[in-house]
C-alpha positions, 0 to 999 in steps of 0.5 A: 298338182300344186303341191308337187315338187318339180324334179328340176328344182331339187338341185337348185334347192340344195344350192340355195332355197331362195333361188327357187323363190327367185326363179318363180318371181322371174319365170315369166321374164326374158330368160336372157335377163338371168340365164348364164352361159352354163344354162344356155349351153345346157338348154341347147344340149337338151334340144335333141332330148326335148325333140326326141331325136337323141336316139333312134333305138326302139327301146329308148324313151326320151323326154318322158313326163313322169310323176309320183303320187307317193313322193309328190314329184313331177318332171321329165326324164331324159333317157330310159333304155328299156332293154337295159332298164337304165335311166340316164340324166344327160348333162353337158358337163359334169365337173362334179356330181352334186347331191341335188343332181343325184336326188333328181336322178333318184326322183326320176327313178321313183316316178318311173317305178311308180308308173310301172317301169323297172329301173335296174341302173342309173347313170349320168351322161356327160355330153362334152366328153361322151362318158357315161357315169354310173350312179348307185341305186339308193339304199333304204337309208338313202330313201329315208334321207331323200324323204326328209329332204323333200319335207324340208323343201315343202316346209321352206318359207322364204319369209320366215326362214333365215337366209344364210349368205354364202359368197361362193354360191352367190358368185355362181348363182344366176340370180345374184344380180337380181337378188335382194339378199346380196350385192355381189355380181355373179361370175357370168357377168 
């Protein structure tokens, strides 16, 4: 499974492909070295999902490991509501929904479908506001774009791919203080 893409990295790759490399470099170190308030809050809000206590509904599947041989993806879902055939990705706060977050939800859906589950609707659930935000199912064209994105992800090589510095992104990157591409500190220090 070494060539499988972790679903959790899809949004990070769009944000900055180099951050995936940095994540792998620092993954064995203390998270306090690079985690910022949003990651700490997000991890804490996932506690009830990871420990399968977020719901007591018999038809809810929580923190289910999923994979897709067809797309080469692996990860976990947050919530699948069996009776509604609804897949939900929980976030503490969503000021904006980014394409990478939608890709993560689509990836989870594709994995579930390949594993034999029917998915009829998708949504984000914003914990801080207790709101469910529906997301459209991908069209055939969306899936072609998603496949092209996965190919770009697989082909990325930080040693040969030119790095484009984006000061706004660097200021919001949890790895900026550890990154060899910028001297900027992030907004979380």
